[in-house]
C-alpha positions, 0 to 999 in steps of 0.5 A: 222075680222078673220075667224073662219075656221082658228082656227076650223081647228087648235083645237080650239073648242070654237072660242068665245074666238077668239075675235076682237074687244077690251073689254071696260066697258063690251062691245066688242069695235071697233076701231074709224073709223073701224081702225085695226091692222093685225095679223099673225102667225110667223110660215108661215106668215099667216093672222090670222085675224084683231084686232080692233085698239083703239085710244087715246081717246078711251084708255082715256074712258077706264080710265073713265070706270075703274075710275068709276068702282073703287069706288064700286070695292074698296069697294066689300067685298075682298071674293066676289071679291075672288069668281069672280077671282076663277070663272074666274079661273075655266073657264080657266081650262075649256078652257086650250085647246083652250087657248093654241091652241090660243096662238100657232097661233099667238105666235109660241112657242110649244104646250106643253110650251102653255099649261103649259103657260095657267097653270101657269097663271091660277095659278095666278089667283087661288093664288090671289083669296085666297090672296084677302081675306087677306090684313088685318088692322095692328095694331101697338104699340101706340107711343103716350099715349091714342092713337090707331095706325092702318096701313090699305092696300087701293087699289091704285085705277085705274092699267094700265098694258102692256104685252109683246109678249113672255107670253101673257097669263101669264104675263097679269094674273100675273099682273091682278089677283093681282091689282084686289085682291087688288081692284084695276080696270085695263086698259091693253094693250097687245102687237100688235103681240099677242092680241087673248090670251088676248082678249081671257082671256077678254072674260072668265072674262066677263063670270065669272062675272067680272064687267064692267069697272074692266077688260078692254083689249085694242088692238093697237099701242102701243104709242097711247094707253099707252102714254095717260095713263102715263100722265093721273093722275087718272092711279095711277100704271103702270105694263109693262114687256118689254124691258129696253129702253121702260121702260125707256121711260115709266118711263120718261113718268110717272114722271109727274103723279108720278105713282107707277112704277112696271118695269119686264125689261130685262135680260142677264143671267149667267150660272155658272157651277163648275167642282164639279157638277152633269154634267148630271144635268148641261147640261139638266138645261142649255139646258132648260135655253137656249131653252125654249120659242125658247130662247125668255124668259128675264130668258134665258141663254146668258151666259155659264161660265163652270170652265176650267177643265170641259169645254171640256166636258160640251161644246161637251155634250152640243152640241150634245144635242142642235143638237138633239133639234126638230125645227119645227111649234108649232102645231107639238110641237117641241122643238124650234118654229119660232122666233117672227118677222124678227127684233128677227131673225136678231139679232141672225144673228149680234150676231153670226157673231159678235162672230165668227168675235172676236174669237168665235168658231162655234159649232152647228148651226148659220143659219136661217132653210129652215122651213120658214123665222123666224125659227133660228137653235139652235146655239152653240158658244164656247170660246166666248170672253167677248168682243163679244155683246153677252156677253154684249146684250140680244140675246132673241132666239136660241143662246148659248154662253159658255166660260171658267173660272178659278177661283171663283172670276173671274167669279163671277165678269164676270157674274155681268159685267153687267147692268142687274140683273134678273136671275143667274143660278148656278151648283155646290156641294160645300154648301160653295161655293153655299152660297158665289157666291149666296151671291156675284151675283148681281141678283134678284133670283138665281137658284142653281142646277135647272132651273125652279124657277118661280111660284105664290108663289114667288116674281118675279123681278130683280136688276139694269136694270132689273126693279122695284118692285116683281110680284106675292106672297104677294108682287105683290098685294101689289105693287097695294096697299097703305099703310094708316095710322091711329092714333086714339083718342077715346076722 
């Protein structure tokens, strides 16, 4: 259980949003034999509470509930689904501050970033409240005499959603709102490190009147809950955000039931800075790309390539900007908060040590901070060789790796030399170069002279080992729908 004083002391006014049980078939459900998982604050290691740890049998029971609810929900009028989603959105906005503070306590990100995530999360619910009304039947010119041809969009069925700890609210609503708008029912499993944000959204969904069985949130051990879903033929779609390694595992586990898969996996984003650009903008945007969410972002810049004539100036000014970043607990709203766990901090240490051993130079940072065991100083490495591990593996933390380049063809080849392909960042004022490089980059998304590109109306996703399918936009809703072809003769 959790002590309500912890939450009220940190500004959470409606403690009913802090739920310790899972939400299944419209009921708050504990684990078998009262099994629980402990949740702690990454800023100081303090216990926040214990949430229910559900069993594999309970995971299957949740599918039973979702399957039973699907018959009615899939036939609910689109405008009625829309109205319920809109009410869910309104409640999220009304409770924005509480949702943000719950997130800070369990995830550690700065308060302003948490507030921004709640706005971002709510935007998906609002967007799909509108899109729910628009999956129209499409008429097609018939290729057969005396036949009428139509294409119907229909919900696939029960959708399983697995969400990560770095964006515990937005990744859930981006999936769930699309699936629910399409007419699917949902079984969702949030990360065991950040379950309270998902449970708070379930509480608001219940208040909004979303029917029992339509939106189910199950906490517990991932393998225990998710594996039964991958093997259950009634689960027709599985959407996952997380590491490529886990994505491959889920892909294999889902093969026998031939599910619809939507996967947003790892990234290894390059930033390419040409000399003919606004250096003020390039540095400001590169700082954002690297250090947002304390670097714990699949869109985070992992490799920064700077054209050699601008290299020294960029390194100096980027380092100065990094040194000016504040480090602290999320409630104090610093620029950089704690990392999620010890494993994340160890990865920063390993990448820094490996890069220095291979010839990189340490411009600033490079060690844990004395504020706590999960705080790592914002770090800049320069002259990083391509052989360094940080140039191949996702760092997922506040360590920036900068290296020079000489030609356009060279930097494109180096940027593409990765198994990942989620997002790339490009800075240049030459329109022809922007076009050439954008076309040549093997990434699902390219940001030109800016960092922020995501939002509800755009199809988010990558290529290569960065995933399958798209989330957001109409395409995100279509991932949870099947096309039924109808060829009709009235005779």
